[in-house]
C-alpha positions as a printed Julia matrix, in Angstrom:
522×3 Matrix{Float64}:
 -18.47   13.14  -10.08
 -19.22    9.42  -10.1
 -20.56    8.25   -6.77
 -18.38    6.01   -4.64
 -18.3     4.87   -1.04
 -16.21    6.05    1.89
 -15.52    3.94    4.98
 -13.27    4.12    8.04
 -10.31    1.75    8.25
 -10.03    0.55   11.85
  -7.29   -1.41   13.62
  -8.59   -3.86   16.23
  -6.6    -3.86   19.5
  -7.32   -6.48   22.15
  -8.03   -4.89   25.54
  -9.53   -7.85   27.34
 -11.31  -11.08   26.55
 -14.25  -10.13   24.34
 -13.5    -6.39   24.53
 -11.55   -4.42   21.93
 -10.44   -0.93   21.07
 -11.06   -0.03   17.42
  -8.47    2.55   16.45
  -9.33    4.7    13.39
  -6.47    4.71   10.87
  -7.73    6.56    7.81
 -10.51    6.86    5.24
 -11.05    4.24    2.56
 -12.49    5.04   -0.86
 -13.96    2.36   -3.1
 -16.9    -0.02   -3.49
 -19.13   -1.23   -0.65
 -20.59   -4.69   -1.24
 -23.36   -4.67    1.35
 -24.63   -8.2     0.7
 -21.14   -9.62    1.28
 -20.11   -7.24    4.09
 -17.01   -6.35    2.05
 -15.28   -3.11    1.1
 -12.85   -3.04   -1.85
 -10.69    0.09   -1.85
  -9.09    1.82   -4.84
  -5.96   -0.32   -4.41
  -8.15   -3.49   -4.66
  -7.52   -4.36   -1.01
 -10.52   -6.15    0.49
 -11.74   -5.55    4.06
 -14.5    -7.13    6.11
 -17.02   -5.23    8.25
 -15.97   -4.86   11.9
 -19.59   -5.22   12.99
 -20.01   -8.51   11.15
 -16.62  -10.06   11.9
 -16.45  -13.22   13.94
 -13.71  -12.72   16.51
 -11.73  -15.89   17.04
 -12.47  -17.07   13.51
 -11.36  -13.96   11.63
  -7.73  -13.33   12.64
  -7.41  -10.05   10.75
  -6.57   -6.87   12.66
  -7.92   -4.28   10.17
 -11.6    -3.82    9.38
 -13.85   -1.21    7.84
 -16.73    0.56    9.57
 -19.41    3.15    8.81
 -19.65    2.89    4.99
 -21.41    5.86    3.4
 -21.77    7.03   -0.19
 -19.9    10.14   -1.29
 -23.17   11.8    -2.37
 -24.53   11.33    1.14
 -21.41   12.96    2.56
 -21.89   15.93    0.2
 -25.38   16.41    1.63
 -24.22   15.85    5.19
 -21.51   18.53    5.04
 -23.32   20.74    2.52
 -20.32   20.96    0.22
 -19.06   19.67   -3.13
 -15.36   20.14   -2.36
 -14.11   16.56   -2.08
 -11.01   17.37   -0.06
 -12.98   19.49    2.42
 -15.67   16.83    2.79
 -13.26   13.97    3.44
 -11.22   16.04    5.87
 -14.31   17.06    7.85
 -15.51   13.46    7.89
 -12.19   12.19    9.21
 -12.12   14.94   11.85
 -15.56   13.82   12.95
 -14.36   10.22   13.26
 -11.43   11.27   15.47
 -13.88   12.92   17.89
 -14.76    9.5    19.31
 -13.17    6.47   20.94
 -14.58    3.18   19.67
 -14.97    0.23   22.03
 -16.13   -3.11   20.61
 -17.83   -5.81   22.67
 -18.49   -9.33   21.48
 -22.17  -10.3    21.77
 -23.8   -13.69   22.14
 -23.65  -14.24   18.36
 -19.88  -13.64   18.44
 -20.35  -10.43   16.48
 -19.21   -6.95   17.57
 -21.35   -4.24   19.12
 -19.6    -0.88   18.84
 -19.73    1.75   21.59
 -18.81    5.34   20.59
 -17.46    7.54   23.37
 -16.82   11.28   22.75
 -13.09   11.94   23.09
 -13.74   15.35   24.66
 -15.94   13.82   27.35
 -13.87   10.88   28.52
 -15.1    11.07   32.08
 -18.14    9.05   30.98
 -15.92    6.12   30.08
 -15.6     4.7    33.59
 -19.33    4.16   33.96
 -19.73    2.86   30.43
 -16.9     0.36   30.8
 -18.07   -0.97   34.14
 -21.51   -1.64   32.73
 -20.03   -3.47   29.76
 -17.63   -5.3    32.05
 -20.4    -6.58   34.3
 -22.12   -8.14   31.31
 -19.22  -10.59   31.04
 -19.98  -12.04   34.5
 -22.89  -14.27   35.35
 -25.45  -12.58   37.61
 -25.04  -15.23   40.3
 -21.28  -14.53   40.47
 -21.93  -10.82   41.11
 -24.54  -11.62   43.75
 -22.08  -13.98   45.39
 -19.42  -11.32   45.55
 -21.85   -8.83   47.09
 -22.58  -11.26   49.9
 -19.16  -12.8    50.48
 -16.96  -11.93   53.43
 -13.87  -12.92   51.44
 -12.27   -9.54   50.77
  -9.65  -11.08   48.47
 -12.3   -12.24   46.0
 -13.84   -8.76   45.91
 -10.4    -7.19   45.42
  -9.67   -9.55   42.57
 -12.9    -8.6    40.82
 -12.31   -4.86   41.28
  -8.71   -5.18   40.09
  -9.92   -6.77   36.86
 -12.25   -3.84   36.23
  -9.53   -1.3    37.04
  -7.0    -3.13   34.88
  -9.38   -3.04   31.96
 -10.17    0.67   32.42
  -6.46    1.48   32.65
  -5.78   -0.41   29.43
  -8.49    1.51   27.59
  -7.3     4.85   28.89
  -3.72    4.07   27.84
  -4.89    3.31   24.32
  -6.92    6.53   24.26
  -3.82    8.51   25.22
  -1.88    6.8    22.42
  -4.55    7.82   19.91
  -4.54   11.43   21.14
  -0.74   11.6    20.93
  -0.67   10.09   17.44
  -3.31   12.55   16.23
  -1.27   15.42   17.7
   1.94   14.14   16.06
   0.3    13.72   12.67
  -1.02   17.27   12.84
   2.16   19.03   13.99
   5.28   17.02   13.14
   7.56   17.77   10.22
   8.73   14.17   10.12
   7.17   10.82    9.41
   6.4     8.98   12.62
   5.79    5.39   11.6
   6.69    1.89   12.7
   9.4     0.9    10.18
   9.03   -2.81   10.99
   5.31   -2.56   10.37
   5.96   -0.85    7.03
   8.51   -3.52    6.11
   6.08   -6.34    6.94
   3.31   -4.59    5.0
   5.43   -4.4     1.85
   6.6    -8.01    2.35
   2.97   -9.13    2.53
   2.65   -8.13   -1.13
   6.16   -8.42   -2.58
   7.77  -11.85   -2.31
  11.44  -12.83   -2.54
  12.89   -9.3    -2.22
  13.37   -8.88    1.53
  16.8    -7.22    1.42
  15.84   -4.92   -1.46
  12.68   -3.86    0.4
  14.77   -2.87    3.44
  17.15   -0.81    1.31
  14.37    0.97   -0.6
  12.44    1.77    2.58
  15.62    3.12    4.2
  16.42    5.3     1.19
  12.82    6.53    0.88
  12.22    7.41    4.54
  15.57    9.16    5.1
  15.14   11.18    1.91
  11.56   12.1     2.78
  12.33   13.27    6.31
  15.4    15.15    5.08
  13.26   17.08    2.59
  10.69   17.99    5.23
  13.48   19.23    7.51
  15.78   20.78    4.92
  16.07   23.97    6.97
  17.78   21.97    9.74
  20.44   20.53    7.41
  23.51   22.58    6.45
  23.58   21.03    2.96
  20.64   18.96    1.71
  21.9    16.1    -0.47
  19.3    13.44   -1.15
  20.41    9.98   -2.28
  19.01    9.21   -5.71
  18.34    5.52   -6.24
  18.41    3.1    -9.21
  16.32   -0.07   -8.82
  17.18   -2.85  -11.26
  15.78   -6.29  -11.95
  13.93   -8.36  -14.51
  10.33   -7.5   -15.46
   7.74   -8.57  -12.9
  10.02   -8.83   -9.85
   8.37   -5.91   -7.99
  10.35   -2.74   -8.77
   7.29   -0.52   -9.15
   5.16   -2.43   -6.66
   7.57   -1.8    -3.77
   7.39    1.98   -4.23
   3.6     1.96   -4.71
   3.12   -0.17   -1.59
   5.3     2.13    0.54
   3.19    5.1    -0.54
  -0.04    3.17    0.03
   1.07    2.37    3.57
   2.07    5.96    4.35
  -1.22    7.36    3.08
  -3.19    4.83    5.15
  -1.18    4.97    8.37
  -0.01    8.58    8.4
  -3.01   10.13    6.67
  -0.82   12.25    4.4
  -1.01   12.94    0.69
   2.18   12.07   -1.19
   2.05   13.26   -4.81
   3.71   10.7    -7.07
   4.27   10.74  -10.79
   5.33    7.54  -12.52
   7.13    8.29  -15.78
   7.56    5.75  -18.55
  10.97    7.05  -19.55
  10.69    5.69  -23.1
   8.12    8.48  -23.69
  10.41   11.19  -22.33
  12.11   13.61  -24.73
  14.28   16.69  -24.38
  12.54   20.06  -24.52
  11.41   21.09  -28.01
  10.74   17.56  -29.3
   7.44   15.72  -29.58
   6.79   13.74  -26.41
   6.73   14.31  -22.68
   9.26   16.66  -21.04
  10.28   17.46  -17.47
   7.93   20.43  -17.07
   4.99   18.14  -17.91
   6.06   15.8   -15.1
   6.26   18.58  -12.52
   2.89   20.03  -13.53
   1.32   16.57  -13.11
   2.98   16.27   -9.69
   1.63   19.66   -8.59
  -1.9    18.68   -9.68
  -1.8    15.83   -7.12
  -1.13   18.12   -4.14
  -4.06   18.83   -1.75
  -6.96   20.42   -3.63
  -7.66   23.12   -1.05
  -4.31   24.86   -1.75
  -3.61   27.6    -4.25
  -1.02   26.97   -6.98
   1.91   28.46   -5.07
   1.06   26.37   -2.01
   0.67   23.24   -4.14
   4.12   23.76   -5.66
   5.74   24.12   -2.23
   3.9    21.02   -1.01
   4.86   18.94   -4.06
   8.49   20.05   -3.77
   8.84   18.67   -0.24
   6.47   15.68   -0.45
   6.67   14.66   -4.1
   7.98   11.39   -5.53
   9.02   10.89   -9.16
   9.53    7.33  -10.39
  11.29    7.03  -13.76
  10.64    3.53  -15.12
  12.44    1.86  -18.05
  15.44    4.18  -17.71
  17.53    1.51  -19.46
  15.6     2.25  -22.67
  17.44    5.6   -22.85
  20.89    4.01  -22.79
  22.45    4.11  -26.28
  25.97    4.17  -27.64
  25.05    7.21  -29.75
  25.96   10.21  -27.56
  23.98   12.54  -29.86
  20.71   10.57  -29.66
  18.08   13.22  -28.77
  15.57   10.62  -27.6
  18.15    8.51  -25.76
  21.38    9.66  -24.17
  20.43   13.33  -24.56
  17.47   12.64  -22.29
  19.87   11.31  -19.65
  21.85   14.53  -20.0
  18.68   16.6   -19.52
  18.07   14.77  -16.23
  21.38   15.92  -14.74
  20.08   19.39  -13.8
  16.82   17.8   -12.63
  18.83   15.64  -10.23
  21.1    18.48   -9.12
  18.11   20.56   -8.08
  17.02   23.14  -10.6
  14.05   25.49  -10.88
  11.41   24.9   -13.56
   8.59   27.25  -14.49
   5.03   26.24  -13.62
   2.37   28.42  -15.25
  -0.92   29.43  -13.66
  -3.18   29.55  -16.71
  -6.13   30.68  -14.58
  -4.34   33.94  -13.78
  -3.03   35.11  -17.11
  -0.07   32.72  -17.38
   1.53   33.9   -14.14
   4.56   31.73  -13.48
   6.01   30.13  -10.37
   9.16   28.07   -9.92
   9.4    24.42   -8.87
  12.74   23.39   -7.29
  13.55   19.7    -7.84
  16.21   19.7    -5.11
  13.81   18.24   -2.53
  12.14   15.56   -4.65
  12.35   11.87   -3.76
  13.53   10.46   -7.12
  13.79    6.81   -8.12
  14.87    5.22  -11.4
  14.1     1.66  -12.44
  15.07   -0.58  -15.32
  15.53   -4.25  -16.14
  19.0    -3.91  -17.73
  18.6    -7.45  -19.01
  21.19   -6.85  -21.7
  23.83   -6.26  -19.0
  22.93   -9.52  -17.25
  22.83  -11.37  -20.56
  26.47  -10.48  -21.15
  27.36  -12.24  -17.92
  25.17  -15.26  -18.67
  26.94  -15.86  -21.96
  30.22  -16.07  -20.05
  28.88  -18.75  -17.69
  29.72  -22.28  -18.76
  28.47  -25.67  -17.56
  24.99  -26.65  -16.48
  24.33  -23.91  -13.94
  20.68  -22.88  -13.81
  19.95  -19.28  -14.73
  18.49  -18.35  -11.34
  21.62  -19.66   -9.62
  23.92  -17.26  -11.49
  24.66  -14.41   -9.09
  27.04  -11.79  -10.42
  27.59   -8.46   -8.68
  26.99   -5.81  -11.35
  29.02   -2.66  -10.71
  28.49    0.97  -11.64
  31.16    0.55  -14.3
  29.14   -2.3   -15.83
  26.12    0.0   -16.21
  28.38    2.57  -17.9
  30.53    0.32  -20.1
  28.11   -2.51  -20.86
  24.79   -0.77  -20.28
  25.65    2.46  -22.12
  24.54    4.68  -19.23
  26.41    7.98  -19.09
  29.04    8.42  -16.4
  27.6    11.8   -15.46
  24.17   10.26  -14.86
  25.46    7.32  -12.81
  27.54    9.67  -10.65
  24.31   11.39   -9.57
  22.58    8.08   -8.81
  24.98    6.48   -6.32
  22.54    3.98   -4.78
  21.9     0.85   -6.87
  19.49   -1.77   -5.53
  19.24   -4.99   -7.52
  16.18   -7.19   -7.11
  16.38  -10.97   -7.23
  15.2   -13.22  -10.01
  11.89  -14.85   -9.12
  12.59  -18.57   -9.35
   9.9   -21.23   -9.34
   9.76  -21.4    -5.53
   9.46  -17.61   -5.24
   6.52  -17.62   -7.66
   4.92  -20.4    -5.61
   5.34  -18.32   -2.43
   3.85  -15.3    -4.18
   0.75  -17.3    -5.09
   0.32  -18.78   -1.61
   1.39  -15.98    0.74
   1.04  -12.58   -0.96
  -2.03  -10.56    0.0
  -2.33   -9.6    -3.67
  -1.86  -13.11   -5.01
  -3.61  -13.11   -8.42
  -5.39  -16.42   -7.68
  -6.67  -15.02   -4.37
  -7.96  -11.93   -6.2
  -9.8   -14.18   -8.69
 -11.34  -16.12   -5.81
 -12.64  -12.89   -4.23
 -14.03  -11.63   -7.56
 -15.99  -14.84   -8.08
 -17.24  -14.81   -4.48
 -19.05  -11.56   -5.31
 -21.32  -13.74   -7.49
 -21.6   -16.37   -4.73
 -19.29  -18.64   -6.74
 -16.86  -20.75   -4.69
 -13.41  -21.36   -6.18
 -10.83  -23.69   -4.63
  -7.61  -25.3    -5.81
  -5.19  -28.0    -4.79
  -1.44  -27.63   -4.44
  -0.77  -29.18   -7.85
  -2.54  -26.23   -9.52
  -0.34  -23.67   -7.72
   2.82  -25.67   -8.45
   1.95  -25.9   -12.14
   1.22  -22.15  -12.32
   4.61  -21.35  -10.79
   6.44  -23.76  -13.1
   4.7   -22.45  -16.24
   5.27  -18.79  -15.29
   8.93  -19.42  -14.53
   9.5   -20.84  -18.03
   8.16  -17.6   -19.52
  10.84  -15.66  -17.55
   8.55  -12.65  -16.99
   8.38  -12.82  -13.2
   5.01  -12.21  -11.57
   3.7   -10.47  -14.7
   2.97  -13.78  -16.39
   0.97  -15.31  -13.52
  -2.19  -13.28  -14.11
  -2.26  -14.22  -17.81
  -1.83  -17.95  -17.1
  -4.49  -17.89  -14.38
  -6.96  -16.01  -16.59
  -6.49  -18.54  -19.4
  -6.9   -21.52  -17.07
 -10.17  -20.15  -15.62
 -11.89  -19.08  -18.85
 -14.21  -22.1   -19.21
 -14.88  -22.38  -15.48
 -15.93  -18.73  -15.22
 -18.37  -19.02  -18.11
 -20.08  -22.09  -16.71
 -20.19  -20.65  -13.18
 -21.72  -17.35  -14.33
 -24.32  -18.94  -16.59
 -25.32  -21.63  -14.07
 -24.91  -19.98  -10.7
 -25.39  -22.57   -7.98
 -24.4   -21.7    -4.43
 -23.96  -25.37   -3.53
 -21.24  -26.01   -6.12
 -17.55  -25.56   -5.36
 -15.32  -25.33   -8.43
 -11.88  -26.84   -7.89
  -8.93  -26.39  -10.25
  -5.93  -28.72  -10.45
  -2.72  -29.16  -12.43
  -4.79  -30.45  -15.37
  -6.7   -27.15  -15.51
  -3.52  -25.24  -16.39
  -2.93  -27.63  -19.3
  -6.59  -27.74  -20.35
  -9.09  -25.11  -19.06
 -11.96  -27.55  -19.54
 -10.52  -29.87  -16.91
 -11.88  -28.74  -13.54
 -13.89  -30.36  -10.78
 -17.33  -29.57   -9.37
 -17.69  -30.57   -5.73
């Protein structure tokens, strides 16, 4: 297996001035850039090192700590089972409480306190606390007859210790909940804000998708408590590049990071899906892929049960299967084959390692989403609009009947997908906001990539405005931004890489979008 790095994602919680609790959230996998004190995880999120962060300057709340290569972990735990190694490593992390103290260089010194020996914390904290006070102040307090001053000092110490102990109890409770609960215990507002930090201009749709996802997920986990489990299947519609897939992926990313759970997901490009017996991908293939993403330390039967209750299937481009020909085996017939899948049917999963023994996968519990642009349905409405109304200002409520009559979706299929969530067009202002506020803004990603070579990239507002305007004309949502940015930076990147100079800042402007050779060197 190719070597990679593992680090601990920590949340920084302010306890007192210059003193912090670092709360372990989960493990990160990815690349550790030691010279830059950066960690880039598999989702391309970038984190700075807690021990080299400048508190007061860096306003982030999440940092990485303790980077170590996977090969080193294999040696440390004397195992080659990845799942076992990562689980043991995370268990080891949760054995400690992490207190950070700001030193004279405004960097963080980290104190590790064993969670099963918390009685040592009082002495440790008081020592750290005293370091914040000048020696002459302490000497003065020892000599003073003013009891109120002494009380005030002791109260500050006790207040700090109480705050730390409260946070420790929170950590212990959260660990216990994560290990025993059959339901997701997360901060929905925090999840909502996390998705919004990446997906711009879809606030209401994000709320609806999160609501549908979380209620379905918890219902599956607690199916034995429900008299009749009926999950709400959801259709997400909107033009290409508005964030249909990204919203689902970001929800799962958050849950894996915050709840430390594995959620098997299989994204299906529905245009490749065929009915059984025809060349292409069928439903059994999807379920087998889903099972393969369950925890590795389970046997096949356990993996199937886990994937049934925790699995997510995302059918993209479902509109490509809508045809007026009701006998189309690669179109409408595929929609018909999905009816039993949605109702909750059992499909055979074969264990090839044990002589083709078969088990059954029940789709009743799966969290299932469909997505499609359905541009041809919207286009029918646009043609009916007269006057000089701009396209992004045309807001028409598309009904289920429209998807059936104008979109050629079957009535039987739409009856089983009652929840329809329509995403907004991304107008020019939305694209501008995406570039300036999203944590995965493509121009921000380019800036970080170049910084790995000690190349400084900056831009003025005219560059961002021109990018948004150009992308909007292409009518491909956020998908077109990356292409336009790449083209505008081609010449700059070549010069910067061939003549690396740490003192040069490359600045791009509106002219750079029109002509990649037009950029400034500051």
